[in-house]
PDB file of the backbone (N, CA, C, O) and the ligand in Angstrom, with CONECT records:
HET     ZN  A 101       1
ATOM      1  N   MET A   1     -10.106   9.492 -10.463  1.00  0.00           N
ATOM      2  CA  MET A   1      -9.119   8.821  -9.616  1.00  0.00           C
ATOM      3  C   MET A   1      -8.356   7.763 -10.396  1.00  0.00           C
ATOM      4  O   MET A   1      -7.768   6.873  -9.782  1.00  0.00           O
ATOM      5  N   ALA A   2      -8.341   7.820 -11.672  1.00  0.00           N
ATOM      6  CA  ALA A   2      -7.665   6.808 -12.460  1.00  0.00           C
ATOM      7  C   ALA A   2      -6.153   6.892 -12.300  1.00  0.00           C
ATOM      8  O   ALA A   2      -5.586   7.981 -12.225  1.00  0.00           O
ATOM      9  N   LYS A   3      -5.526   5.761 -12.251  1.00  0.00           N
ATOM     10  CA  LYS A   3      -4.059   5.648 -12.171  1.00  0.00           C
ATOM     11  C   LYS A   3      -3.460   6.458 -11.030  1.00  0.00           C
ATOM     12  O   LYS A   3      -2.408   7.082 -11.168  1.00  0.00           O
ATOM     13  N   ASN A   4      -4.158   6.431  -9.903  1.00  0.00           N
ATOM     14  CA  ASN A   4      -3.675   7.148  -8.737  1.00  0.00           C
ATOM     15  C   ASN A   4      -2.366   6.589  -8.220  1.00  0.00           C
ATOM     16  O   ASN A   4      -1.554   7.318  -7.649  1.00  0.00           O
ATOM     17  N   ASN A   5      -2.161   5.315  -8.416  1.00  0.00           N
ATOM     18  CA  ASN A   5      -1.021   4.642  -7.806  1.00  0.00           C
ATOM     19  C   ASN A   5       0.088   4.359  -8.813  1.00  0.00           C
ATOM     20  O   ASN A   5       0.798   3.358  -8.708  1.00  0.00           O
ATOM     21  N   ARG A   6       0.225   5.236  -9.769  1.00  0.00           N
ATOM     22  CA  ARG A   6       1.250   5.016 -10.786  1.00  0.00           C
ATOM     23  C   ARG A   6       2.057   6.290 -10.997  1.00  0.00           C
ATOM     24  O   ARG A   6       1.618   7.394 -10.675  1.00  0.00           O
ATOM     25  N   GLY A   7       3.232   6.099 -11.539  1.00  0.00           N
ATOM     26  CA  GLY A   7       4.009   7.212 -12.047  1.00  0.00           C
ATOM     27  C   GLY A   7       4.576   8.126 -10.984  1.00  0.00           C
ATOM     28  O   GLY A   7       4.913   7.679  -9.887  1.00  0.00           O
ATOM     29  N   LYS A   8       4.683   9.391 -11.299  1.00  0.00           N
ATOM     30  CA  LYS A   8       5.395  10.362 -10.471  1.00  0.00           C
ATOM     31  C   LYS A   8       4.750  10.569  -9.112  1.00  0.00           C
ATOM     32  O   LYS A   8       5.418  10.950  -8.151  1.00  0.00           O
ATOM     33  N   ARG A   9       3.483  10.323  -9.036  1.00  0.00           N
ATOM     34  CA  ARG A   9       2.797  10.508  -7.766  1.00  0.00           C
ATOM     35  C   ARG A   9       3.437   9.683  -6.665  1.00  0.00           C
ATOM     36  O   ARG A   9       3.481  10.117  -5.513  1.00  0.00           O
ATOM     37  N   LEU A  10       3.936   8.497  -7.000  1.00  0.00           N
ATOM     38  CA  LEU A  10       4.544   7.613  -6.013  1.00  0.00           C
ATOM     39  C   LEU A  10       5.782   8.233  -5.382  1.00  0.00           C
ATOM     40  O   LEU A  10       6.104   7.937  -4.231  1.00  0.00           O
ATOM     41  N   TYR A  11       6.467   9.077  -6.111  1.00  0.00           N
ATOM     42  CA  TYR A  11       7.722   9.644  -5.614  1.00  0.00           C
ATOM     43  C   TYR A  11       7.507  10.646  -4.499  1.00  0.00           C
ATOM     44  O   TYR A  11       8.449  11.007  -3.794  1.00  0.00           O
ATOM     45  N   LYS A  12       6.278  11.094  -4.334  1.00  0.00           N
ATOM     46  CA  LYS A  12       5.969  12.018  -3.245  1.00  0.00           C
ATOM     47  C   LYS A  12       5.687  11.279  -1.947  1.00  0.00           C
ATOM     48  O   LYS A  12       5.695  11.880  -0.873  1.00  0.00           O
ATOM     49  N   LEU A  13       5.442   9.997  -2.039  1.00  0.00           N
ATOM     50  CA  LEU A  13       5.130   9.215  -0.857  1.00  0.00           C
ATOM     51  C   LEU A  13       6.404   8.847  -0.116  1.00  0.00           C
ATOM     52  O   LEU A  13       7.476   8.803  -0.718  1.00  0.00           O
ATOM     53  N   PRO A  14       6.304   8.577   1.205  1.00  0.00           N
ATOM     54  CA  PRO A  14       7.465   8.084   1.936  1.00  0.00           C
ATOM     55  C   PRO A  14       7.963   6.789   1.327  1.00  0.00           C
ATOM     56  O   PRO A  14       7.159   5.911   1.012  1.00  0.00           O
ATOM     57  N   SER A  15       9.260   6.647   1.154  1.00  0.00           N
ATOM     58  CA  SER A  15       9.861   5.470   0.528  1.00  0.00           C
ATOM     59  C   SER A  15       9.306   5.227  -0.873  1.00  0.00           C
ATOM     60  O   SER A  15       9.326   4.109  -1.389  1.00  0.00           O
ATOM     61  N   ARG A  16       8.816   6.302  -1.463  1.00  0.00           N
ATOM     62  CA  ARG A  16       8.244   6.205  -2.816  1.00  0.00           C
ATOM     63  C   ARG A  16       7.156   5.149  -2.907  1.00  0.00           C
ATOM     64  O   ARG A  16       6.996   4.473  -3.923  1.00  0.00           O
ATOM     65  N   GLY A  17       6.422   5.031  -1.828  1.00  0.00           N
ATOM     66  CA  GLY A  17       5.280   4.126  -1.840  1.00  0.00           C
ATOM     67  C   GLY A  17       5.626   2.670  -1.597  1.00  0.00           C
ATOM     68  O   GLY A  17       4.756   1.801  -1.647  1.00  0.00           O
ATOM     69  N   ARG A  18       6.915   2.401  -1.331  1.00  0.00           N
ATOM     70  CA  ARG A  18       7.307   1.008  -1.127  1.00  0.00           C
ATOM     71  C   ARG A  18       7.605   0.739   0.339  1.00  0.00           C
ATOM     72  O   ARG A  18       7.903   1.648   1.113  1.00  0.00           O
ATOM     73  N   GLY A  19       7.515  -0.531   0.694  1.00  0.00           N
ATOM     74  CA  GLY A  19       7.804  -0.908   2.064  1.00  0.00           C
ATOM     75  C   GLY A  19       7.520  -2.374   2.248  1.00  0.00           C
ATOM     76  O   GLY A  19       7.488  -3.153   1.295  1.00  0.00           O
ATOM     77  N   ILE A  20       7.313  -2.737   3.511  1.00  0.00           N
ATOM     78  CA  ILE A  20       7.011  -4.125   3.829  1.00  0.00           C
ATOM     79  C   ILE A  20       5.517  -4.238   4.086  1.00  0.00           C
ATOM     80  O   ILE A  20       4.964  -3.529   4.928  1.00  0.00           O
ATOM     81  N   CYS A  21       4.885  -5.115   3.368  1.00  0.00           N
ATOM     82  CA  CYS A  21       3.458  -5.300   3.555  1.00  0.00           C
ATOM     83  C   CYS A  21       3.195  -5.914   4.925  1.00  0.00           C
ATOM     84  O   CYS A  21       3.771  -6.951   5.253  1.00  0.00           O
ATOM     85  N   PRO A  22       2.335  -5.292   5.729  1.00  0.00           N
ATOM     86  CA  PRO A  22       2.075  -5.804   7.075  1.00  0.00           C
ATOM     87  C   PRO A  22       1.312  -7.124   7.079  1.00  0.00           C
ATOM     88  O   PRO A  22       1.284  -7.816   8.096  1.00  0.00           O
ATOM     89  N   LEU A  23       0.710  -7.472   5.988  1.00  0.00           N
ATOM     90  CA  LEU A  23      -0.083  -8.702   5.960  1.00  0.00           C
ATOM     91  C   LEU A  23       0.720  -9.884   5.451  1.00  0.00           C
ATOM     92  O   LEU A  23       0.714 -10.942   6.080  1.00  0.00           O
ATOM     93  N   CYS A  24       1.405  -9.735   4.340  1.00  0.00           N
ATOM     94  CA  CYS A  24       2.123 -10.875   3.778  1.00  0.00           C
ATOM     95  C   CYS A  24       3.626 -10.786   4.034  1.00  0.00           C
ATOM     96  O   CYS A  24       4.349 -11.744   3.763  1.00  0.00           O
ATOM     97  N   GLY A  25       4.116  -9.636   4.561  1.00  0.00           N
ATOM     98  CA  GLY A  25       5.516  -9.521   4.924  1.00  0.00           C
ATOM     99  C   GLY A  25       6.456  -9.376   3.749  1.00  0.00           C
ATOM    100  O   GLY A  25       7.673  -9.443   3.920  1.00  0.00           O
ATOM    101  N   LYS A  26       5.925  -9.183   2.580  1.00  0.00           N
ATOM    102  CA  LYS A  26       6.745  -9.024   1.393  1.00  0.00           C
ATOM    103  C   LYS A  26       7.480  -7.682   1.455  1.00  0.00           C
ATOM    104  O   LYS A  26       6.888  -6.654   1.785  1.00  0.00           O
ATOM    105  N   THR A  27       8.763  -7.704   1.138  1.00  0.00           N
ATOM    106  CA  THR A  27       9.559  -6.489   1.247  1.00  0.00           C
ATOM    107  C   THR A  27       9.657  -5.771  -0.089  1.00  0.00           C
ATOM    108  O   THR A  27       9.517  -6.373  -1.154  1.00  0.00           O
ATOM    109  N   ARG A  28       9.904  -4.459  -0.003  1.00  0.00           N
ATOM    110  CA  ARG A  28      10.119  -3.620  -1.178  1.00  0.00           C
ATOM    111  C   ARG A  28       8.947  -3.649  -2.156  1.00  0.00           C
ATOM    112  O   ARG A  28       9.112  -3.409  -3.352  1.00  0.00           O
ATOM    113  N   ILE A  29       7.785  -3.942  -1.636  1.00  0.00           N
ATOM    114  CA  ILE A  29       6.618  -3.947  -2.511  1.00  0.00           C
ATOM    115  C   ILE A  29       5.894  -2.618  -2.358  1.00  0.00           C
ATOM    116  O   ILE A  29       6.017  -1.949  -1.332  1.00  0.00           O
ATOM    117  N   LYS A  30       5.157  -2.249  -3.361  1.00  0.00           N
ATOM    118  CA  LYS A  30       4.404  -1.012  -3.284  1.00  0.00           C
ATOM    119  C   LYS A  30       3.181  -1.210  -2.389  1.00  0.00           C
ATOM    120  O   LYS A  30       2.374  -2.118  -2.589  1.00  0.00           O
ATOM    121  N   LEU A  31       3.076  -0.322  -1.390  1.00  0.00           N
ATOM    122  CA  LEU A  31       1.956  -0.389  -0.460  1.00  0.00           C
ATOM    123  C   LEU A  31       0.984   0.732  -0.823  1.00  0.00           C
ATOM    124  O   LEU A  31       1.162   1.887  -0.436  1.00  0.00           O
ATOM    125  N   LEU A  32      -0.012   0.369  -1.552  1.00  0.00           N
ATOM    126  CA  LEU A  32      -0.852   1.396  -2.157  1.00  0.00           C
ATOM    127  C   LEU A  32      -2.312   1.318  -1.753  1.00  0.00           C
ATOM    128  O   LEU A  32      -3.106   2.190  -2.106  1.00  0.00           O
ATOM    129  N   TYR A  33      -2.663   0.291  -1.025  1.00  0.00           N
ATOM    130  CA  TYR A  33      -4.083   0.091  -0.796  1.00  0.00           C
ATOM    131  C   TYR A  33      -4.394   0.150   0.692  1.00  0.00           C
ATOM    132  O   TYR A  33      -3.783  -0.581   1.471  1.00  0.00           O
ATOM    133  N   PRO A  34      -5.318   0.992   1.103  1.00  0.00           N
ATOM    134  CA  PRO A  34      -5.708   1.060   2.502  1.00  0.00           C
ATOM    135  C   PRO A  34      -6.504  -0.176   2.903  1.00  0.00           C
ATOM    136  O   PRO A  34      -7.378  -0.641   2.171  1.00  0.00           O
ATOM    137  N   TYR A  35      -6.180  -0.691   4.076  1.00  0.00           N
ATOM    138  CA  TYR A  35      -6.828  -1.896   4.574  1.00  0.00           C
ATOM    139  C   TYR A  35      -7.202  -1.648   6.026  1.00  0.00           C
ATOM    140  O   TYR A  35      -6.343  -1.310   6.841  1.00  0.00           O
ATOM    141  N   ARG A  36      -8.471  -1.812   6.353  1.00  0.00           N
ATOM    142  CA  ARG A  36      -8.922  -1.559   7.717  1.00  0.00           C
ATOM    143  C   ARG A  36      -8.954  -2.868   8.488  1.00  0.00           C
ATOM    144  O   ARG A  36      -9.634  -3.818   8.098  1.00  0.00           O
ATOM    145  N   THR A  37      -8.215  -2.905   9.582  1.00  0.00           N
ATOM    146  CA  THR A  37      -8.125  -4.121  10.375  1.00  0.00           C
ATOM    147  C   THR A  37      -9.315  -4.232  11.312  1.00  0.00           C
ATOM    148  O   THR A  37     -10.141  -3.324  11.406  1.00  0.00           O
ATOM    149  N   ALA A  38      -9.387  -5.360  11.999  1.00  0.00           N
ATOM    150  CA  ALA A  38     -10.459  -5.575  12.967  1.00  0.00           C
ATOM    151  C   ALA A  38     -10.391  -4.545  14.096  1.00  0.00           C
ATOM    152  O   ALA A  38     -11.410  -4.186  14.684  1.00  0.00           O
ATOM    153  N   ALA A  39      -9.175  -4.077  14.388  1.00  0.00           N
ATOM    154  CA  ALA A  39      -8.992  -3.066  15.429  1.00  0.00           C
ATOM    155  C   ALA A  39      -9.236  -1.658  14.906  1.00  0.00           C
ATOM    156  O   ALA A  39      -8.952  -0.669  15.581  1.00  0.00           O
ATOM    157  N   ASN A  40      -9.764  -1.588  13.698  1.00  0.00           N
ATOM    158  CA  ASN A  40     -10.091  -0.318  13.066  1.00  0.00           C
ATOM    159  C   ASN A  40      -8.863   0.546  12.778  1.00  0.00           C
ATOM    160  O   ASN A  40      -8.951   1.773  12.712  1.00  0.00           O
ATOM    161  N   GLU A  41      -7.729  -0.110  12.611  1.00  0.00           N
ATOM    162  CA  GLU A  41      -6.528   0.602  12.183  1.00  0.00           C
ATOM    163  C   GLU A  41      -6.491   0.621  10.661  1.00  0.00           C
ATOM    164  O   GLU A  41      -6.982  -0.293   9.997  1.00  0.00           O
ATOM    165  N   LEU A  42      -5.912   1.652  10.139  1.00  0.00           N
ATOM    166  CA  LEU A  42      -5.787   1.734   8.688  1.00  0.00           C
ATOM    167  C   LEU A  42      -4.338   1.461   8.297  1.00  0.00           C
ATOM    168  O   LEU A  42      -3.440   2.227   8.645  1.00  0.00           O
ATOM    169  N   LEU A  43      -4.120   0.381   7.582  1.00  0.00           N
ATOM    170  CA  LEU A  43      -2.786   0.003   7.133  1.00  0.00           C
ATOM    171  C   LEU A  43      -2.711   0.143   5.626  1.00  0.00           C
ATOM    172  O   LEU A  43      -3.717   0.053   4.922  1.00  0.00           O
ATOM    173  N   GLN A  44      -1.506   0.365   5.149  1.00  0.00           N
ATOM    174  CA  GLN A  44      -1.294   0.326   3.703  1.00  0.00           C
ATOM    175  C   GLN A  44      -0.770  -1.063   3.344  1.00  0.00           C
ATOM    176  O   GLN A  44       0.242  -1.504   3.889  1.00  0.00           O
ATOM    177  N   VAL A  45      -1.439  -1.740   2.448  1.00  0.00           N
ATOM    178  CA  VAL A  45      -1.042  -3.093   2.076  1.00  0.00           C
ATOM    179  C   VAL A  45      -0.778  -3.176   0.578  1.00  0.00           C
ATOM    180  O   VAL A  45      -1.139  -2.285  -0.192  1.00  0.00           O
ATOM    181  N   CYS A  46      -0.136  -4.274   0.192  1.00  0.00           N
ATOM    182  CA  CYS A  46       0.186  -4.453  -1.220  1.00  0.00           C
ATOM    183  C   CYS A  46      -1.036  -4.915  -2.000  1.00  0.00           C
ATOM    184  O   CYS A  46      -2.083  -5.225  -1.433  1.00  0.00           O
ATOM    185  N   LYS A  47      -0.871  -4.950  -3.292  1.00  0.00           N
ATOM    186  CA  LYS A  47      -2.020  -5.281  -4.134  1.00  0.00           C
ATOM    187  C   LYS A  47      -2.514  -6.698  -3.922  1.00  0.00           C
ATOM    188  O   LYS A  47      -3.680  -7.009  -4.168  1.00  0.00           O
ATOM    189  N   ASN A  48      -1.601  -7.564  -3.456  1.00  0.00           N
ATOM    190  CA  ASN A  48      -2.009  -8.944  -3.232  1.00  0.00           C
ATOM    191  C   ASN A  48      -2.928  -9.073  -2.030  1.00  0.00           C
ATOM    192  O   ASN A  48      -3.700 -10.026  -1.927  1.00  0.00           O
ATOM    193  N   CYS A  49      -2.842  -8.115  -1.125  1.00  0.00           N
ATOM    194  CA  CYS A  49      -3.585  -8.203   0.128  1.00  0.00           C
ATOM    195  C   CYS A  49      -4.775  -7.257   0.178  1.00  0.00           C
ATOM    196  O   CYS A  49      -5.484  -7.211   1.183  1.00  0.00           O
ATOM    197  N   ARG A  50      -4.998  -6.518  -0.866  1.00  0.00           N
ATOM    198  CA  ARG A  50      -6.116  -5.579  -0.832  1.00  0.00           C
ATOM    199  C   ARG A  50      -7.443  -6.323  -0.814  1.00  0.00           C
ATOM    200  O   ARG A  50      -7.554  -7.471  -1.246  1.00  0.00           O
ATOM    201  N   GLN A  51      -8.418  -5.636  -0.308  1.00  0.00           N
ATOM    202  CA  GLN A  51      -9.760  -6.210  -0.324  1.00  0.00           C
ATOM    203  C   GLN A  51     -10.369  -5.980  -1.690  1.00  0.00           C
ATOM    204  O   GLN A  51      -9.983  -5.071  -2.425  1.00  0.00           O
ATOM    205  N   LYS A  52     -11.330  -6.828  -2.008  1.00  0.00           N
ATOM    206  CA  LYS A  52     -11.937  -6.744  -3.330  1.00  0.00           C
ATOM    207  C   LYS A  52     -12.640  -5.405  -3.565  1.00  0.00           C
ATOM    208  O   LYS A  52     -13.201  -5.182  -4.637  1.00  0.00           O
TER     209      LYS A  52
HETATM  210 ZN    ZN A 101       0.715  -8.031   1.102  1.00  0.00          ZN2+
END
């Protein structure tokens, strides 16, 4: 699973993997990390908001 979030793979994602992070509200950032909320929803968040 190395370098899953790099290169050409991103171009297959909607918006090429970019969007607005639901946690920090940063725009045009790459949303590459799944984050499970307290409501058990799965969101894609930016690298700054990913869990350890
Ligand atoms: Zn974020």
